PDB file of the backbone (N, CA, C, O) and the ligand in Angstrom, with CONECT records:
HET     ZN  A 101       1
ATOM      1  N   UNK A   1       0.843  -1.193   0.000  1.00  0.00           N
ATOM      2  CA  UNK A   1       0.000   0.000   0.000  1.00  0.00           C
ATOM      3  C   UNK A   1       0.879   1.243   0.000  1.00  0.00           C
ATOM      4  O   UNK A   1       1.824   1.343   0.782  1.00  0.00           O
ATOM      5  N   UNK A   2       0.569   2.178  -0.868  1.00  0.00           N
ATOM      6  CA  UNK A   2       1.379   3.385  -0.982  1.00  0.00           C
ATOM      7  C   UNK A   2       0.909   4.448   0.009  1.00  0.00           C
ATOM      8  O   UNK A   2      -0.289   4.652   0.205  1.00  0.00           O
ATOM      9  N   UNK A   3       1.886   5.123   0.632  1.00  0.00           N
ATOM     10  CA  UNK A   3       1.564   6.186   1.589  1.00  0.00           C
ATOM     11  C   UNK A   3       1.098   7.439   0.852  1.00  0.00           C
ATOM     12  O   UNK A   3       1.384   7.634  -0.329  1.00  0.00           O
ATOM     13  N   UNK A   4       0.375   8.279   1.584  1.00  0.00           N
ATOM     14  CA  UNK A   4      -0.168   9.488   0.980  1.00  0.00           C
ATOM     15  C   UNK A   4       0.339  10.728   1.695  1.00  0.00           C
ATOM     16  O   UNK A   4       0.548  10.728   2.908  1.00  0.00           O
ATOM     17  N   UNK A   5       0.530  11.773   0.923  1.00  0.00           N
ATOM     18  CA  UNK A   5       0.887  13.097   1.424  1.00  0.00           C
ATOM     19  C   UNK A   5      -0.325  13.670   2.173  1.00  0.00           C
ATOM     20  O   UNK A   5      -1.456  13.249   1.933  1.00  0.00           O
ATOM     21  N   UNK A   6      -0.091  14.614   3.066  1.00  0.00           N
ATOM     22  CA  UNK A   6      -1.170  15.256   3.802  1.00  0.00           C
ATOM     23  C   UNK A   6      -2.178  15.913   2.850  1.00  0.00           C
ATOM     24  O   UNK A   6      -3.330  16.146   3.218  1.00  0.00           O
ATOM     25  N   UNK A   7      -1.735  16.205   1.633  1.00  0.00           N
ATOM     26  CA  UNK A   7      -2.626  16.827   0.633  1.00  0.00           C
ATOM     27  C   UNK A   7      -3.431  15.791  -0.136  1.00  0.00           C
ATOM     28  O   UNK A   7      -4.210  16.132  -1.025  1.00  0.00           O
ATOM     29  N   UNK A   8      -3.235  14.500   0.218  1.00  0.00           N
ATOM     30  CA  UNK A   8      -4.109  13.472  -0.324  1.00  0.00           C
ATOM     31  C   UNK A   8      -3.583  12.669  -1.491  1.00  0.00           C
ATOM     32  O   UNK A   8      -4.197  11.668  -1.862  1.00  0.00           O
ATOM     33  N   UNK A   9      -2.477  13.062  -2.083  1.00  0.00           N
ATOM     34  CA  UNK A   9      -1.992  12.301  -3.232  1.00  0.00           C
ATOM     35  C   UNK A   9      -0.924  11.295  -2.809  1.00  0.00           C
ATOM     36  O   UNK A   9      -0.210  11.527  -1.834  1.00  0.00           O
ATOM     37  N   UNK A  10      -0.808  10.176  -3.534  1.00  0.00           N
ATOM     38  CA  UNK A  10       0.196   9.168  -3.200  1.00  0.00           C
ATOM     39  C   UNK A  10       1.596   9.722  -3.437  1.00  0.00           C
ATOM     40  O   UNK A  10       1.824  10.480  -4.379  1.00  0.00           O
ATOM     41  N   UNK A  11       2.529   9.333  -2.571  1.00  0.00           N
ATOM     42  CA  UNK A  11       3.898   9.832  -2.696  1.00  0.00           C
ATOM     43  C   UNK A  11       4.874   8.735  -2.312  1.00  0.00           C
ATOM     44  O   UNK A  11       4.678   8.042  -1.313  1.00  0.00           O
ATOM     45  N   UNK A  12       5.918   8.579  -3.101  1.00  0.00           N
ATOM     46  CA  UNK A  12       6.937   7.583  -2.806  1.00  0.00           C
ATOM     47  C   UNK A  12       7.889   8.050  -1.728  1.00  0.00           C
ATOM     48  O   UNK A  12       8.287   7.271  -0.862  1.00  0.00           O
ATOM     49  N   UNK A  13       8.256   9.317  -1.775  1.00  0.00           N
ATOM     50  CA  UNK A  13       9.199   9.906  -0.832  1.00  0.00           C
ATOM     51  C   UNK A  13       8.397  10.765   0.145  1.00  0.00           C
ATOM     52  O   UNK A  13       7.728  11.714  -0.264  1.00  0.00           O
ATOM     53  N   UNK A  14       8.465  10.431   1.442  1.00  0.00           N
ATOM     54  CA  UNK A  14       7.661  11.168   2.426  1.00  0.00           C
ATOM     55  C   UNK A  14       8.522  11.781   3.520  1.00  0.00           C
ATOM     56  O   UNK A  14       9.592  11.269   3.849  1.00  0.00           O
ATOM     57  N   UNK A  15       8.039  12.880   4.076  1.00  0.00           N
ATOM     58  CA  UNK A  15       8.716  13.584   5.159  1.00  0.00           C
ATOM     59  C   UNK A  15       7.706  13.796   6.280  1.00  0.00           C
ATOM     60  O   UNK A  15       6.545  14.120   6.031  1.00  0.00           O
ATOM     61  N   UNK A  16       8.166  13.607   7.525  1.00  0.00           N
ATOM     62  CA  UNK A  16       7.280  13.683   8.682  1.00  0.00           C
ATOM     63  C   UNK A  16       7.498  15.014   9.413  1.00  0.00           C
ATOM     64  O   UNK A  16       8.636  15.399   9.683  1.00  0.00           O
ATOM     65  N   UNK A  17       6.403  15.709   9.729  1.00  0.00           N
ATOM     66  CA  UNK A  17       6.463  16.967  10.468  1.00  0.00           C
ATOM     67  C   UNK A  17       5.483  16.914  11.620  1.00  0.00           C
ATOM     68  O   UNK A  17       4.482  16.200  11.562  1.00  0.00           O
ATOM     69  N   UNK A  18       5.773  17.672  12.670  1.00  0.00           N
ATOM     70  CA  UNK A  18       4.897  17.728  13.834  1.00  0.00           C
ATOM     71  C   UNK A  18       5.222  16.619  14.806  1.00  0.00           C
ATOM     72  O   UNK A  18       6.178  15.866  14.617  1.00  0.00           O
ATOM     73  N   UNK A  19       4.409  16.526  15.860  1.00  0.00           N
ATOM     74  CA  UNK A  19       4.610  15.478  16.859  1.00  0.00           C
ATOM     75  C   UNK A  19       3.276  15.104  17.491  1.00  0.00           C
ATOM     76  O   UNK A  19       2.293  15.838  17.393  1.00  0.00           O
ATOM     77  N   UNK A  20       3.268  13.943  18.142  1.00  0.00           N
ATOM     78  CA  UNK A  20       2.046  13.464  18.788  1.00  0.00           C
ATOM     79  C   UNK A  20       0.932  13.256  17.777  1.00  0.00           C
ATOM     80  O   UNK A  20       1.138  12.670  16.715  1.00  0.00           O
ATOM     81  N   UNK A  21      -0.249  13.745  18.123  1.00  0.00           N
ATOM     82  CA  UNK A  21      -1.411  13.583  17.247  1.00  0.00           C
ATOM     83  C   UNK A  21      -1.356  14.508  16.045  1.00  0.00           C
ATOM     84  O   UNK A  21      -2.136  14.358  15.104  1.00  0.00           O
ATOM     85  N   UNK A  22      -0.438  15.464  16.073  1.00  0.00           N
ATOM     86  CA  UNK A  22      -0.367  16.455  14.988  1.00  0.00           C
ATOM     87  C   UNK A  22       0.648  16.085  13.907  1.00  0.00           C
ATOM     88  O   UNK A  22       1.031  16.935  13.103  1.00  0.00           O
ATOM     89  N   UNK A  23       1.084  14.828  13.879  1.00  0.00           N
ATOM     90  CA  UNK A  23       2.052  14.415  12.857  1.00  0.00           C
ATOM     91  C   UNK A  23       1.390  14.437  11.488  1.00  0.00           C
ATOM     92  O   UNK A  23       0.265  13.968  11.316  1.00  0.00           O
ATOM     93  N   UNK A  24       2.108  14.990  10.518  1.00  0.00           N
ATOM     94  CA  UNK A  24       1.618  14.950   9.145  1.00  0.00           C
ATOM     95  C   UNK A  24       2.742  14.513   8.224  1.00  0.00           C
ATOM     96  O   UNK A  24       3.909  14.840   8.441  1.00  0.00           O
ATOM     97  N   UNK A  25       2.373  13.771   7.195  1.00  0.00           N
ATOM     98  CA  UNK A  25       3.329  13.310   6.192  1.00  0.00           C
ATOM     99  C   UNK A  25       3.179  14.165   4.949  1.00  0.00           C
ATOM    100  O   UNK A  25       2.064  14.447   4.511  1.00  0.00           O
ATOM    101  N   UNK A  26       4.308  14.577   4.381  1.00  0.00           N
ATOM    102  CA  UNK A  26       4.277  15.416   3.186  1.00  0.00           C
ATOM    103  C   UNK A  26       5.200  14.845   2.111  1.00  0.00           C
ATOM    104  O   UNK A  26       6.233  14.250   2.420  1.00  0.00           O
ATOM    105  N   UNK A  27       4.822  15.028   0.861  1.00  0.00           N
ATOM    106  CA  UNK A  27       5.689  14.666  -0.261  1.00  0.00           C
ATOM    107  C   UNK A  27       6.777  15.734  -0.361  1.00  0.00           C
ATOM    108  O   UNK A  27       6.730  16.733   0.356  1.00  0.00           O
ATOM    109  N   UNK A  28       7.745  15.533  -1.237  1.00  0.00           N
ATOM    110  CA  UNK A  28       8.853  16.488  -1.370  1.00  0.00           C
ATOM    111  C   UNK A  28       8.343  17.889  -1.706  1.00  0.00           C
ATOM    112  O   UNK A  28       8.778  18.876  -1.111  1.00  0.00           O
ATOM    113  N   UNK A  29       7.424  17.966  -2.659  1.00  0.00           N
ATOM    114  CA  UNK A  29       6.915  19.277  -3.081  1.00  0.00           C
ATOM    115  C   UNK A  29       6.267  20.018  -1.918  1.00  0.00           C
ATOM    116  O   UNK A  29       6.488  21.217  -1.748  1.00  0.00           O
ATOM    117  N   UNK A  30       5.469  19.316  -1.115  1.00  0.00           N
ATOM    118  CA  UNK A  30       4.796  19.972   0.007  1.00  0.00           C
ATOM    119  C   UNK A  30       5.704  20.108   1.222  1.00  0.00           C
ATOM    120  O   UNK A  30       5.455  20.955   2.081  1.00  0.00           O
ATOM    121  N   UNK A  31       6.763  19.282   1.313  1.00  0.00           N
ATOM    122  CA  UNK A  31       7.738  19.445   2.401  1.00  0.00           C
ATOM    123  C   UNK A  31       8.551  20.718   2.185  1.00  0.00           C
ATOM    124  O   UNK A  31       8.923  21.391   3.146  1.00  0.00           O
ATOM    125  N   UNK A  32       8.825  21.043   0.928  1.00  0.00           N
ATOM    126  CA  UNK A  32       9.608  22.246   0.616  1.00  0.00           C
ATOM    127  C   UNK A  32       8.883  23.530   1.013  1.00  0.00           C
ATOM    128  O   UNK A  32       9.522  24.558   1.237  1.00  0.00           O
ATOM    129  N   UNK A  33       7.567  23.479   1.100  1.00  0.00           N
ATOM    130  CA  UNK A  33       6.802  24.681   1.468  1.00  0.00           C
ATOM    131  C   UNK A  33       6.152  24.538   2.845  1.00  0.00           C
ATOM    132  O   UNK A  33       5.242  25.294   3.185  1.00  0.00           O
ATOM    133  N   UNK A  34       6.621  23.567   3.640  1.00  0.00           N
ATOM    134  CA  UNK A  34       6.117  23.421   5.005  1.00  0.00           C
ATOM    135  C   UNK A  34       6.507  24.700   5.755  1.00  0.00           C
ATOM    136  O   UNK A  34       7.671  25.096   5.704  1.00  0.00           O
ATOM    137  N   UNK A  35       5.569  25.357   6.451  1.00  0.00           N
ATOM    138  CA  UNK A  35       5.839  26.679   7.021  1.00  0.00           C
ATOM    139  C   UNK A  35       7.091  26.767   7.897  1.00  0.00           C
ATOM    140  O   UNK A  35       7.846  27.733   7.788  1.00  0.00           O
ATOM    141  N   UNK A  36       7.321  25.777   8.760  1.00  0.00           N
ATOM    142  CA  UNK A  36       8.494  25.846   9.645  1.00  0.00           C
ATOM    143  C   UNK A  36       9.801  25.695   8.858  1.00  0.00           C
ATOM    144  O   UNK A  36      10.787  26.371   9.149  1.00  0.00           O
ATOM    145  N   UNK A  37       9.800  24.806   7.863  1.00  0.00           N
ATOM    146  CA  UNK A  37      10.981  24.617   7.012  1.00  0.00           C
ATOM    147  C   UNK A  37      11.280  25.913   6.262  1.00  0.00           C
ATOM    148  O   UNK A  37      12.426  26.359   6.198  1.00  0.00           O
ATOM    149  N   UNK A  38      10.231  26.506   5.698  1.00  0.00           N
ATOM    150  CA  UNK A  38      10.365  27.739   4.926  1.00  0.00           C
ATOM    151  C   UNK A  38      10.846  28.896   5.801  1.00  0.00           C
ATOM    152  O   UNK A  38      11.755  29.633   5.420  1.00  0.00           O
ATOM    153  N   UNK A  39      10.229  29.049   6.977  1.00  0.00           N
ATOM    154  CA  UNK A  39      10.574  30.152   7.881  1.00  0.00           C
ATOM    155  C   UNK A  39      12.024  30.041   8.357  1.00  0.00           C
ATOM    156  O   UNK A  39      12.750  31.035   8.385  1.00  0.00           O
ATOM    157  N   UNK A  40      12.441  28.836   8.730  1.00  0.00           N
ATOM    158  CA  UNK A  40      13.817  28.640   9.193  1.00  0.00           C
ATOM    159  C   UNK A  40      14.813  28.903   8.063  1.00  0.00           C
ATOM    160  O   UNK A  40      15.837  29.552   8.277  1.00  0.00           O
ATOM    161  N   UNK A  41      14.519  28.404   6.869  1.00  0.00           N
ATOM    162  CA  UNK A  41      15.438  28.598   5.737  1.00  0.00           C
ATOM    163  C   UNK A  41      15.559  30.079   5.382  1.00  0.00           C
ATOM    164  O   UNK A  41      16.655  30.554   5.082  1.00  0.00           O
ATOM    165  N   UNK A  42      14.454  30.806   5.412  1.00  0.00           N
ATOM    166  CA  UNK A  42      14.494  32.237   5.089  1.00  0.00           C
ATOM    167  C   UNK A  42      15.274  33.011   6.150  1.00  0.00           C
ATOM    168  O   UNK A  42      16.023  33.933   5.827  1.00  0.00           O
ATOM    169  N   UNK A  43      15.095  32.630   7.420  1.00  0.00           N
ATOM    170  CA  UNK A  43      15.839  33.296   8.498  1.00  0.00           C
ATOM    171  C   UNK A  43      17.328  33.025   8.356  1.00  0.00           C
ATOM    172  O   UNK A  43      18.140  33.945   8.450  1.00  0.00           O
ATOM    173  N   UNK A  44      17.692  31.763   8.130  1.00  0.00           N
ATOM    174  CA  UNK A  44      19.105  31.412   7.964  1.00  0.00           C
ATOM    175  C   UNK A  44      19.696  32.129   6.756  1.00  0.00           C
ATOM    176  O   UNK A  44      20.827  32.612   6.807  1.00  0.00           O
ATOM    177  N   UNK A  45      18.937  32.198   5.681  1.00  0.00           N
ATOM    178  CA  UNK A  45      19.402  32.879   4.479  1.00  0.00           C
ATOM    179  C   UNK A  45      19.665  34.354   4.770  1.00  0.00           C
ATOM    180  O   UNK A  45      20.691  34.893   4.355  1.00  0.00           O
ATOM    181  N   UNK A  46      18.753  35.003   5.473  1.00  0.00           N
ATOM    182  CA  UNK A  46      18.912  36.436   5.770  1.00  0.00           C
ATOM    183  C   UNK A  46      20.123  36.689   6.660  1.00  0.00           C
ATOM    184  O   UNK A  46      20.913  37.595   6.395  1.00  0.00           O
ATOM    185  N   UNK A  47      20.269  35.893   7.712  1.00  0.00           N
ATOM    186  CA  UNK A  47      21.360  36.115   8.675  1.00  0.00           C
ATOM    187  C   UNK A  47      22.707  35.714   8.075  1.00  0.00           C
ATOM    188  O   UNK A  47      23.631  36.524   8.012  1.00  0.00           O
ATOM    189  N   UNK A  48      22.812  34.458   7.635  1.00  0.00           N
ATOM    190  CA  UNK A  48      24.096  33.958   7.129  1.00  0.00           C
ATOM    191  C   UNK A  48      24.456  34.619   5.798  1.00  0.00           C
ATOM    192  O   UNK A  48      25.622  34.936   5.560  1.00  0.00           O
ATOM    193  N   UNK A  49      23.470  34.826   4.938  1.00  0.00           N
ATOM    194  CA  UNK A  49      23.724  35.486   3.654  1.00  0.00           C
ATOM    195  C   UNK A  49      24.259  36.893   3.830  1.00  0.00           C
ATOM    196  O   UNK A  49      25.158  37.315   3.102  1.00  0.00           O
ATOM    197  N   UNK A  50      23.712  37.625   4.796  1.00  0.00           N
ATOM    198  CA  UNK A  50      24.187  38.989   5.058  1.00  0.00           C
ATOM    199  C   UNK A  50      25.612  38.970   5.599  1.00  0.00           C
ATOM    200  O   UNK A  50      26.448  39.771   5.183  1.00  0.00           O
ATOM    201  N   UNK A  51      25.887  38.056   6.525  1.00  0.00           N
ATOM    202  CA  UNK A  51      27.248  37.955   7.087  1.00  0.00           C
ATOM    203  C   UNK A  51      28.251  37.599   5.984  1.00  0.00           C
ATOM    204  O   UNK A  51      29.313  38.213   5.889  1.00  0.00           O
ATOM    205  N   UNK A  52      27.917  36.617   5.159  1.00  0.00           N
ATOM    206  CA  UNK A  52      28.834  36.217   4.086  1.00  0.00           C
ATOM    207  C   UNK A  52      29.014  37.325   3.050  1.00  0.00           C
ATOM    208  O   UNK A  52      30.110  37.511   2.522  1.00  0.00           O
ATOM    209  N   UNK A  53      27.945  38.055   2.763  1.00  0.00           N
ATOM    210  CA  UNK A  53      28.055  39.165   1.808  1.00  0.00           C
ATOM    211  C   UNK A  53      28.968  40.250   2.357  1.00  0.00           C
ATOM    212  O   UNK A  53      29.778  40.814   1.621  1.00  0.00           O
ATOM    213  N   UNK A  54      28.842  40.545   3.647  1.00  0.00           N
ATOM    214  CA  UNK A  54      29.722  41.555   4.268  1.00  0.00           C
ATOM    215  C   UNK A  54      31.171  41.079   4.237  1.00  0.00           C
ATOM    216  O   UNK A  54      32.075  41.850   3.914  1.00  0.00           O
ATOM    217  N   UNK A  55      31.390  39.808   4.574  1.00  0.00           N
ATOM    218  CA  UNK A  55      32.754  39.270   4.576  1.00  0.00           C
ATOM    219  C   UNK A  55      33.356  39.294   3.167  1.00  0.00           C
ATOM    220  O   UNK A  55      34.493  39.723   2.974  1.00  0.00           O
ATOM    221  N   UNK A  56      32.582  38.830   2.197  1.00  0.00           N
ATOM    222  CA  UNK A  56      33.135  38.651   0.849  1.00  0.00           C
ATOM    223  C   UNK A  56      33.097  39.906  -0.018  1.00  0.00           C
ATOM    224  O   UNK A  56      33.996  40.120  -0.830  1.00  0.00           O
ATOM    225  N   UNK A  57      32.073  40.735   0.142  1.00  0.00           N
ATOM    226  CA  UNK A  57      31.900  41.890  -0.752  1.00  0.00           C
ATOM    227  C   UNK A  57      31.846  43.212  -0.009  1.00  0.00           C
ATOM    228  O   UNK A  57      31.622  44.259  -0.618  1.00  0.00           O
ATOM    229  N   UNK A  58      32.046  43.174   1.289  1.00  0.00           N
ATOM    230  CA  UNK A  58      31.903  44.382   2.110  1.00  0.00           C
ATOM    231  C   UNK A  58      32.799  45.523   1.678  1.00  0.00           C
ATOM    232  O   UNK A  58      32.380  46.680   1.677  1.00  0.00           O
ATOM    233  N   UNK A  59      34.048  45.202   1.305  1.00  0.00           N
ATOM    234  CA  UNK A  59      34.965  46.276   0.904  1.00  0.00           C
ATOM    235  C   UNK A  59      34.477  46.990  -0.362  1.00  0.00           C
ATOM    236  O   UNK A  59      34.595  48.210  -0.474  1.00  0.00           O
ATOM    237  N   UNK A  60      33.933  46.227  -1.309  1.00  0.00           N
ATOM    238  CA  UNK A  60      33.405  46.834  -2.542  1.00  0.00           C
ATOM    239  C   UNK A  60      32.182  47.690  -2.244  1.00  0.00           C
ATOM    240  O   UNK A  60      32.071  48.821  -2.719  1.00  0.00           O
ATOM    241  N   UNK A  61      31.268  47.139  -1.453  1.00  0.00           N
ATOM    242  CA  UNK A  61      30.027  47.848  -1.155  1.00  0.00           C
ATOM    243  C   UNK A  61      30.292  49.093  -0.321  1.00  0.00           C
ATOM    244  O   UNK A  61      29.674  50.135  -0.539  1.00  0.00           O
ATOM    245  N   UNK A  62      31.228  48.984   0.648  1.00  0.00           N
ATOM    246  CA  UNK A  62      31.555  50.148   1.481  1.00  0.00           C
ATOM    247  C   UNK A  62      32.206  51.246   0.655  1.00  0.00           C
ATOM    248  O   UNK A  62      32.078  52.429   0.973  1.00  0.00           O
ATOM    249  N   UNK A  63      32.905  50.856  -0.407  1.00  0.00           N
ATOM    250  CA  UNK A  63      33.539  51.843  -1.279  1.00  0.00           C
ATOM    251  C   UNK A  63      32.583  52.424  -2.308  1.00  0.00           C
ATOM    252  O   UNK A  63      32.974  53.242  -3.141  1.00  0.00           O
ATOM    253  N   UNK A  64      31.320  51.995  -2.244  1.00  0.00           N
ATOM    254  CA  UNK A  64      30.326  52.537  -3.171  1.00  0.00           C
ATOM    255  C   UNK A  64      30.359  51.887  -4.545  1.00  0.00           C
ATOM    256  O   UNK A  64      29.733  52.373  -5.487  1.00  0.00           O
ATOM    257  N   UNK A  65      31.100  50.775  -4.657  1.00  0.00           N
ATOM    258  CA  UNK A  65      31.194  50.091  -5.951  1.00  0.00           C
ATOM    259  C   UNK A  65      30.186  48.950  -6.003  1.00  0.00           C
ATOM    260  O   UNK A  65      29.957  48.247  -5.018  1.00  0.00           O
ATOM    261  N   UNK A  66      29.601  48.790  -7.166  1.00  0.00           N
ATOM    262  CA  UNK A  66      28.685  47.665  -7.368  1.00  0.00           C
ATOM    263  C   UNK A  66      28.947  47.077  -8.744  1.00  0.00           C
ATOM    264  O   UNK A  66      28.189  47.315  -9.684  1.00  0.00           O
ATOM    265  N   UNK A  67      30.052  46.287  -8.861  1.00  0.00           N
ATOM    266  CA  UNK A  67      30.356  45.659 -10.156  1.00  0.00           C
ATOM    267  C   UNK A  67      29.213  44.746 -10.604  1.00  0.00           C
ATOM    268  O   UNK A  67      28.462  44.224  -9.780  1.00  0.00           O
ATOM    269  N   UNK A  68      29.095  44.564 -11.901  1.00  0.00           N
ATOM    270  CA  UNK A  68      27.987  43.791 -12.475  1.00  0.00           C
ATOM    271  C   UNK A  68      27.906  42.376 -11.917  1.00  0.00           C
ATOM    272  O   UNK A  68      26.814  41.832 -11.752  1.00  0.00           O
ATOM    273  N   UNK A  69      29.077  41.770 -11.623  1.00  0.00           N
ATOM    274  CA  UNK A  69      29.041  40.380 -11.152  1.00  0.00           C
ATOM    275  C   UNK A  69      28.399  40.238  -9.776  1.00  0.00           C
ATOM    276  O   UNK A  69      28.023  39.130  -9.396  1.00  0.00           O
ATOM    277  N   UNK A  70      28.265  41.314  -9.026  1.00  0.00           N
ATOM    278  CA  UNK A  70      27.577  41.217  -7.729  1.00  0.00           C
ATOM    279  C   UNK A  70      26.089  40.933  -7.917  1.00  0.00           C
ATOM    280  O   UNK A  70      25.425  40.448  -7.001  1.00  0.00           O
ATOM    281  N   UNK A  71      25.572  41.232  -9.096  1.00  0.00           N
ATOM    282  CA  UNK A  71      24.145  40.982  -9.371  1.00  0.00           C
ATOM    283  C   UNK A  71      23.827  39.492  -9.309  1.00  0.00           C
ATOM    284  O   UNK A  71      22.679  39.127  -9.057  1.00  0.00           O
ATOM    285  N   UNK A  72      24.810  38.624  -9.533  1.00  0.00           N
ATOM    286  CA  UNK A  72      24.559  37.178  -9.368  1.00  0.00           C
ATOM    287  C   UNK A  72      25.266  36.624  -8.142  1.00  0.00           C
ATOM    288  O   UNK A  72      24.817  35.636  -7.562  1.00  0.00           O
ATOM    289  N   UNK A  73      26.387  37.261  -7.735  1.00  0.00           N
ATOM    290  CA  UNK A  73      27.112  36.735  -6.572  1.00  0.00           C
ATOM    291  C   UNK A  73      26.314  36.894  -5.276  1.00  0.00           C
ATOM    292  O   UNK A  73      26.279  35.976  -4.456  1.00  0.00           O
ATOM    293  N   UNK A  74      25.690  38.026  -5.089  1.00  0.00           N
ATOM    294  CA  UNK A  74      24.959  38.260  -3.834  1.00  0.00           C
ATOM    295  C   UNK A  74      23.736  37.341  -3.722  1.00  0.00           C
ATOM    296  O   UNK A  74      23.551  36.726  -2.672  1.00  0.00           O
ATOM    297  N   UNK A  75      22.890  37.220  -4.764  1.00  0.00           N
ATOM    298  CA  UNK A  75      21.780  36.264  -4.642  1.00  0.00           C
ATOM    299  C   UNK A  75      22.261  34.826  -4.409  1.00  0.00           C
ATOM    300  O   UNK A  75      21.640  34.069  -3.664  1.00  0.00           O
ATOM    301  N   UNK A  76      23.365  34.463  -5.052  1.00  0.00           N
ATOM    302  CA  UNK A  76      23.917  33.128  -4.847  1.00  0.00           C
ATOM    303  C   UNK A  76      24.386  32.952  -3.404  1.00  0.00           C
ATOM    304  O   UNK A  76      24.223  31.881  -2.819  1.00  0.00           O
ATOM    305  N   UNK A  77      24.964  33.996  -2.840  1.00  0.00           N
ATOM    306  CA  UNK A  77      25.432  33.952  -1.448  1.00  0.00           C
ATOM    307  C   UNK A  77      24.256  33.723  -0.499  1.00  0.00           C
ATOM    308  O   UNK A  77      24.382  32.994   0.485  1.00  0.00           O
ATOM    309  N   UNK A  78      23.115  34.346  -0.793  1.00  0.00           N
ATOM    310  CA  UNK A  78      21.933  34.154   0.058  1.00  0.00           C
ATOM    311  C   UNK A  78      21.286  32.789  -0.170  1.00  0.00           C
ATOM    312  O   UNK A  78      20.677  32.232   0.744  1.00  0.00           O
ATOM    313  N   UNK A  79      21.414  32.250  -1.376  1.00  0.00           N
ATOM    314  CA  UNK A  79      20.745  30.976  -1.672  1.00  0.00           C
ATOM    315  C   UNK A  79      21.436  29.779  -1.025  1.00  0.00           C
ATOM    316  O   UNK A  79      20.787  28.768  -0.756  1.00  0.00           O
ATOM    317  N   UNK A  80      22.733  29.875  -0.774  1.00  0.00           N
ATOM    318  CA  UNK A  80      23.461  28.732  -0.197  1.00  0.00           C
ATOM    319  C   UNK A  80      22.937  28.370   1.199  1.00  0.00           C
ATOM    320  O   UNK A  80      22.587  27.210   1.417  1.00  0.00           O
ATOM    321  N   UNK A  81      22.865  29.309   2.157  1.00  0.00           N
ATOM    322  CA  UNK A  81      22.329  28.920   3.469  1.00  0.00           C
ATOM    323  C   UNK A  81      20.857  28.492   3.403  1.00  0.00           C
ATOM    324  O   UNK A  81      20.413  27.665   4.200  1.00  0.00           O
ATOM    325  N   UNK A  82      20.108  29.054   2.456  1.00  0.00           N
ATOM    326  CA  UNK A  82      18.715  28.630   2.284  1.00  0.00           C
ATOM    327  C   UNK A  82      18.669  27.147   1.897  1.00  0.00           C
ATOM    328  O   UNK A  82      17.890  26.377   2.460  1.00  0.00           O
ATOM    329  N   UNK A  83      19.494  26.761   0.947  1.00  0.00           N
ATOM    330  CA  UNK A  83      19.518  25.366   0.483  1.00  0.00           C
ATOM    331  C   UNK A  83      20.030  24.434   1.575  1.00  0.00           C
ATOM    332  O   UNK A  83      19.487  23.345   1.760  1.00  0.00           O
ATOM    333  N   UNK A  84      21.063  24.844   2.296  1.00  0.00           N
ATOM    334  CA  UNK A  84      21.617  23.997   3.356  1.00  0.00           C
ATOM    335  C   UNK A  84      20.582  23.778   4.450  1.00  0.00           C
ATOM    336  O   UNK A  84      20.410  22.657   4.928  1.00  0.00           O
ATOM    337  N   UNK A  85      19.894  24.840   4.846  1.00  0.00           N
ATOM    338  CA  UNK A  85      18.873  24.728   5.892  1.00  0.00           C
ATOM    339  C   UNK A  85      17.734  23.806   5.442  1.00  0.00           C
ATOM    340  O   UNK A  85      17.287  22.943   6.198  1.00  0.00           O
ATOM    341  N   UNK A  86      17.276  23.998   4.213  1.00  0.00           N
ATOM    342  CA  UNK A  86      16.182  23.172   3.686  1.00  0.00           C
ATOM    343  C   UNK A  86      16.609  21.716   3.572  1.00  0.00           C
ATOM    344  O   UNK A  86      15.859  20.818   3.956  1.00  0.00           O
ATOM    345  N   UNK A  87      17.795  21.477   3.052  1.00  0.00           N
ATOM    346  CA  UNK A  87      18.288  20.106   2.902  1.00  0.00           C
ATOM    347  C   UNK A  87      18.390  19.429   4.269  1.00  0.00           C
ATOM    348  O   UNK A  87      17.997  18.272   4.423  1.00  0.00           O
ATOM    349  N   UNK A  88      18.919  20.151   5.263  1.00  0.00           N
ATOM    350  CA  UNK A  88      19.059  19.572   6.603  1.00  0.00           C
ATOM    351  C   UNK A  88      17.700  19.223   7.200  1.00  0.00           C
ATOM    352  O   UNK A  88      17.527  18.152   7.781  1.00  0.00           O
ATOM    353  N   UNK A  89      16.745  20.124   7.055  1.00  0.00           N
ATOM    354  CA  UNK A  89      15.410  19.877   7.601  1.00  0.00           C
ATOM    355  C   UNK A  89      14.772  18.651   6.945  1.00  0.00           C
ATOM    356  O   UNK A  89      14.159  17.826   7.624  1.00  0.00           O
ATOM    357  N   UNK A  90      14.918  18.538   5.632  1.00  0.00           N
ATOM    358  CA  UNK A  90      14.317  17.404   4.928  1.00  0.00           C
ATOM    359  C   UNK A  90      15.044  16.098   5.265  1.00  0.00           C
ATOM    360  O   UNK A  90      14.432  15.034   5.358  1.00  0.00           O
ATOM    361  N   UNK A  91      16.347  16.206   5.442  1.00  0.00           N
ATOM    362  CA  UNK A  91      17.138  14.997   5.742  1.00  0.00           C
ATOM    363  C   UNK A  91      16.703  14.378   7.074  1.00  0.00           C
ATOM    364  O   UNK A  91      16.586  13.157   7.175  1.00  0.00           O
ATOM    365  N   UNK A  92      16.463  15.207   8.092  1.00  0.00           N
ATOM    366  CA  UNK A  92      16.084  14.653   9.390  1.00  0.00           C
ATOM    367  C   UNK A  92      14.590  14.324   9.457  1.00  0.00           C
ATOM    368  O   UNK A  92      14.149  13.641  10.381  1.00  0.00           O
ATOM    369  N   UNK A  93      13.812  14.803   8.488  1.00  0.00           N
ATOM    370  CA  UNK A  93      12.369  14.557   8.495  1.00  0.00           C
ATOM    371  C   UNK A  93      11.958  13.385   7.610  1.00  0.00           C
ATOM    372  O   UNK A  93      10.804  12.957   7.632  1.00  0.00           O
ATOM    373  N   UNK A  94      12.893  12.876   6.843  1.00  0.00           N
ATOM    374  CA  UNK A  94      12.549  11.838   5.873  1.00  0.00           C
ATOM    375  C   UNK A  94      12.068  10.569   6.568  1.00  0.00           C
ATOM    376  O   UNK A  94      12.646  10.125   7.560  1.00  0.00           O
ATOM    377  N   UNK A  95      11.010  10.004   6.029  1.00  0.00           N
ATOM    378  CA  UNK A  95      10.460   8.744   6.539  1.00  0.00           C
ATOM    379  C   UNK A  95      11.094   7.609   5.767  1.00  0.00           C
ATOM    380  O   UNK A  95      11.065   7.588   4.537  1.00  0.00           O
ATOM    381  N   UNK A  96      11.669   6.662   6.496  1.00  0.00           N
ATOM    382  CA  UNK A  96      12.327   5.520   5.830  1.00  0.00           C
ATOM    383  C   UNK A  96      11.477   4.275   5.947  1.00  0.00           C
ATOM    384  O   UNK A  96      11.862   3.216   5.451  1.00  0.00           O
TER     385      UNK A  96
HETATM  386 ZN    ZN A 101       2.131  16.447  -1.466  1.00  0.00          ZN2+
END
């Protein structure tokens, strides 16, 4: 028998969230938008991304320079902690 996501559709890969009677199973797509996973990843992205941007590009930004390559470097810097946080949350939530 195939397990089902909290949204009702069958899913091969499931992730468990909550505890006690409030446990819910989610497929990958719905696990990625689980509110706690999303909130934690966005917070980590804001904090760690800002620190890394200051460390790596702070001298340029403080000097008033904004070279074109920062248009992709800064978003990439923020996306790394977001991905790490999301991956970690899903890794510990995966149902085996
Ligand atoms: Zn789902």
